[in-house]
C-alpha positions as CSV (number, residue, x, y, z in Angstrom):
1,M,-0.4,-0.2,0.4
2,A,2.7,2.7,0.5
3,D,4.0,2.9,-2.8
4,R,0.3,3.4,-4.0
5,F,-0.3,5.7,-1.1
6,S,2.6,8.4,-2.2
7,R,1.4,8.4,-5.6
8,T,-1.6,8.9,-5.2
9,V,-1.9,11.3,-1.9
10,P,0.3,14.8,-1.9
11,A,2.8,15.5,0.6
12,L,1.1,16.1,4.0
13,P,2.6,18.4,7.0
14,E,3.9,16.5,9.9
15,L,1.8,16.1,13.0
16,N,3.0,17.0,16.5
17,S,3.0,14.7,19.5
18,G,-0.8,15.7,20.6
19,R,-2.3,15.2,17.4
20,K,-0.7,11.4,17.3
21,K,-1.7,11.1,20.6
22,E,-5.1,12.2,19.7
23,L,-5.2,9.8,16.6
24,A,-4.0,6.8,18.2
25,A,-7.0,6.8,21.0
26,F,-8.9,7.1,18.3
27,Q,-7.9,4.1,16.2
28,K,-8.1,2.0,19.6
29,T,-11.7,3.1,20.2
30,A,-12.3,2.4,16.7
31,G,-10.7,-0.9,16.8
32,I,-8.5,-0.2,13.8
33,R,-4.9,0.1,12.9
34,F,-3.3,2.7,9.9
35,K,0.1,2.1,8.9
36,S,0.1,5.9,8.2
37,Q,-0.8,8.3,10.6
38,K,-0.9,11.2,7.9
39,L,-3.2,9.4,5.8
40,L,-6.0,9.1,8.5
41,N,-5.5,12.9,9.6
42,L,-5.9,13.7,6.0
43,S,-9.6,11.7,6.1
44,F,-10.2,14.5,8.9
45,M,-9.1,17.6,6.6
46,H,-12.2,19.4,5.5
47,R,-12.2,21.5,2.2
48,S,-12.9,24.7,4.7
49,V,-9.1,24.6,5.4
50,S,-7.8,24.4,1.7
51,N,-10.2,27.2,1.0
52,E,-8.2,29.2,3.9
53,S,-4.9,28.2,2.9
54,N,-4.6,28.4,-0.1
55,N,-3.4,24.9,-1.4
56,K,-5.4,21.3,-2.5
57,I,-4.7,19.1,0.5
58,N,-8.3,18.1,2.2
59,N,-10.1,15.0,2.2
60,E,-12.7,15.0,-0.7
61,R,-10.9,12.4,-2.7
62,L,-10.9,10.1,-0.4
63,E,-14.6,11.0,0.5
64,F,-14.9,9.9,-3.0
65,L,-13.1,6.6,-2.5
66,G,-15.1,6.1,0.8
67,D,-18.6,6.3,-0.8
68,A,-17.6,3.6,-3.6
69,I,-15.9,1.5,-0.6
70,L,-19.2,1.8,1.4
71,G,-21.6,1.1,-1.4
72,A,-19.9,-2.3,-2.3
73,V,-19.5,-3.4,1.4
74,T,-23.2,-2.4,1.7
75,V,-24.4,-4.2,-1.1
76,T,-22.6,-7.3,-0.8
77,L,-24.0,-7.7,2.8
78,L,-27.7,-7.2,1.1
79,Y,-26.7,-9.7,-1.7
80,D,-25.9,-12.5,1.0
81,L,-28.0,-11.6,4.1
82,F,-31.6,-11.3,1.4
83,P,-31.2,-13.8,-1.1
84,D,-35.3,-13.3,-1.6
85,R,-35.6,-9.7,-1.9
86,S,-36.1,-7.8,-5.3
87,E,-33.6,-5.5,-6.6
88,G,-36.0,-2.9,-5.6
89,D,-35.9,-3.8,-2.2
90,L,-32.6,-4.2,-1.3
91,A,-32.0,-0.3,-2.9
92,K,-34.7,1.2,-0.5
93,I,-32.7,-0.4,2.4
94,K,-29.6,1.0,1.2
95,S,-31.2,4.2,0.6
96,V,-31.6,4.2,4.1
97,V,-28.8,3.0,5.6
98,V,-26.2,4.7,3.6
99,S,-28.0,8.6,4.1
100,E,-26.6,11.4,5.3
101,E,-28.8,10.9,8.6
102,I,-27.5,7.1,9.2
103,L,-24.0,7.9,8.5
104,S,-23.9,11.5,10.5
105,G,-24.9,9.4,13.3
106,I,-22.6,7.0,13.1
107,S,-19.8,9.6,12.5
108,L,-20.8,11.1,16.2
109,E,-20.6,7.5,17.7
110,L,-17.1,7.5,16.7
111,G,-16.0,10.6,17.7
112,L,-15.5,12.3,14.1
113,D,-16.7,15.2,15.2
114,R,-13.5,16.1,17.9
115,L,-11.5,14.6,15.3
116,L,-12.2,17.4,12.3
117,I,-9.8,19.8,11.4
118,L,-11.9,22.7,9.7
119,G,-11.1,26.1,8.5
120,K,-11.9,29.0,11.0
121,G,-15.0,30.1,9.5
122,E,-16.6,27.0,9.2
123,D,-15.6,25.9,12.8
124,H,-17.4,28.9,14.5
125,S,-20.6,28.2,12.3
126,G,-20.8,25.1,13.7
127,G,-19.3,22.5,11.2
128,R,-18.8,19.9,13.9
129,T,-22.3,19.2,13.8
130,K,-23.4,19.9,10.5
131,K,-24.4,16.4,9.2
132,A,-22.9,16.4,5.6
133,I,-19.5,17.2,6.9
134,L,-19.6,14.3,9.5
135,A,-21.0,11.9,6.6
136,D,-18.5,12.8,4.3
137,A,-15.6,12.4,6.9
138,L,-17.0,9.0,7.4
139,E,-16.9,8.2,4.1
140,A,-12.8,9.8,3.8
141,L,-12.1,7.5,7.0
142,I,-13.4,4.6,4.9
143,G,-11.4,5.5,1.9
144,A,-8.2,6.5,4.0
145,Y,-8.4,2.9,5.7
146,Y,-9.2,1.2,2.7
147,L,-5.6,2.9,0.6
148,D,-3.6,1.9,4.0
149,S,-4.9,-1.7,4.8
150,G,-6.8,-3.2,1.6
151,Y,-10.2,-3.9,1.2
152,K,-10.6,-6.8,3.5
153,A,-9.5,-4.6,6.2
154,A,-12.0,-2.0,5.0
155,F,-14.8,-4.5,4.8
156,A,-14.7,-5.7,8.5
157,F,-14.4,-2.2,9.6
158,V,-17.5,-1.0,7.7
159,R,-19.4,-4.4,8.5
160,R,-19.4,-3.7,12.2
161,F,-21.7,-0.3,11.8
162,I,-23.8,-1.3,8.5
163,Q,-25.3,-4.6,9.2
164,S,-27.3,-3.4,12.3
165,E,-28.6,-0.4,10.4
166,I,-29.5,-2.7,7.5
167,D,-31.1,-5.0,10.4
168,L,-33.3,-1.7,11.9
169,A,-34.0,-1.0,8.2
170,S,-35.6,-4.2,7.1
171,D,-37.5,-6.9,8.9
172,R,-34.7,-9.0,9.8
173,G,-34.4,-9.9,12.7
174,H,-37.5,-7.8,14.5
175,S,-40.9,-8.4,15.0
176,R,-41.4,-4.8,14.1
177,D,-41.8,-3.8,17.5
178,F,-41.4,0.1,16.4
179,K,-41.2,1.5,19.7
180,T,-38.2,-0.5,20.1
181,L,-36.8,0.6,16.6
182,L,-37.7,4.5,17.1
183,Q,-35.9,4.3,20.7
184,E,-33.2,3.0,19.2
185,Y,-32.9,5.4,16.4
186,S,-33.5,8.3,18.3
187,Q,-30.7,7.2,20.7
188,R,-28.4,7.2,18.2
189,L,-28.8,9.9,16.3
190,Y,-30.1,12.4,18.9
191,R,-29.5,11.0,22.0
192,S,-32.5,11.4,23.4
193,Y,-35.9,9.1,24.5
194,P,-39.4,9.6,22.4
195,A,-42.1,11.0,24.6
196,Y,-45.5,9.8,23.9
197,R,-48.3,11.7,24.9
198,L,-52.0,10.7,25.7
199,I,-54.1,13.4,23.1
200,R,-57.3,12.3,23.4
201,K,-59.5,9.2,24.5
202,T,-63.2,8.5,21.9
203,G,-66.0,5.8,22.1
204,P,-67.9,4.4,24.6
205,E,-66.4,2.4,27.5
206,H,-66.6,-0.7,26.2
207,E,-65.1,0.3,22.7
208,K,-63.0,2.8,23.5
209,M,-60.0,4.3,21.1
210,F,-57.3,5.9,22.2
211,W,-54.8,8.9,20.5
212,V,-51.3,9.1,21.2
213,E,-48.6,11.6,19.5
214,V,-44.6,10.7,20.2
215,M,-42.3,13.5,20.0
216,V,-38.9,13.2,18.8
217,N,-36.3,15.3,18.8
218,G,-38.4,18.3,19.3
219,K,-41.1,17.2,16.4
220,S,-44.4,15.5,17.0
221,Y,-45.6,12.3,15.1
222,G,-48.9,10.8,14.5
223,P,-51.4,10.8,15.8
224,G,-51.7,6.5,16.3
225,S,-54.8,5.3,17.0
226,G,-55.7,1.6,18.7
227,K,-57.9,0.0,21.2
228,N,-55.8,0.6,24.1
229,K,-52.6,3.0,24.8
230,K,-50.1,0.7,23.7
231,S,-51.1,-0.2,20.6
232,A,-51.8,3.1,19.9
233,E,-47.9,4.0,21.0
234,Q,-47.0,1.3,18.7
235,E,-48.7,3.1,15.8
236,A,-47.7,6.6,16.6
237,A,-44.2,5.2,16.8
238,R,-44.4,3.4,13.2
239,F,-45.5,6.8,11.8
240,A,-42.3,8.4,13.3
241,Y,-39.9,5.8,12.2
242,E,-41.0,5.5,9.0
243,E,-40.3,9.4,8.2
244,L,-37.2,9.3,10.3
245,A,-35.4,6.5,9.5
246,L,-37.2,4.8,6.1
247,K,-38.2,8.1,4.3
248,K,-41.4,7.7,3.5
249,E,-44.2,10.2,3.6
250,P,-44.0,12.3,6.7
251,R,-47.1,11.9,8.9
252,P,-46.3,14.6,11.1
253,A,-49.3,15.6,13.8
254,E,-50.6,18.5,12.6
255,Q,-51.7,16.8,9.2
256,G,-54.1,14.6,11.2
257,G,-56.0,13.8,14.1
258,P,-59.0,11.9,16.0
259,P,-61.8,12.1,14.5
260,Q,-64.3,14.7,16.5
261,N,-67.1,13.3,18.6
């Protein structure tokens, strides 16, 4: 890999001892090991740095490469895991698990926000929390790891976090408990729990209908209805999960409501 690396990556600046320690700690946490610390560091260099310093050293080419590697690993897993699914079904699952929303969440879990190298303007404007920048950094990291250690190592790394996303975006391993799916999604992406609220009960005592909405990251979804509160919560969770994770048509609470008596 060293010869190919030298031909495809420009000369990079030396790393100080503090940065080397940060990168070493990250590799230990992430369970990966780079031969070239400079290549790893390059994966975190946003284009805003090169714009401000008037050079071409940034992670965009690595991001381009990593996007392709991520796609290859994902479709390989989908092909192996779901031999009976159609191409259309597999494409829908892939679009979810490699989305900016999901990749930015994984990036935060890995702590890439703390390792990003941004231009002063981008850093001051909240660049470390921007989903596009976080997702791009993860793809750049994948591309860098592929160059450094080969496809087998990159495949194993991507598989560790993508396979669980595939499980969440499909029926595999779940009985479609949408409350659990939504809770896992909300914890991972927003680091908070969904909040359910009973907004109305309708009908006579022996035929009660319950109407529940759910709040996720400050937005209301639903209402879901059911013959008991639990089933209504499941329905509200389904509306929220399908919009947030599966990218279906939105069903916010303000667009609907229980029938009026």
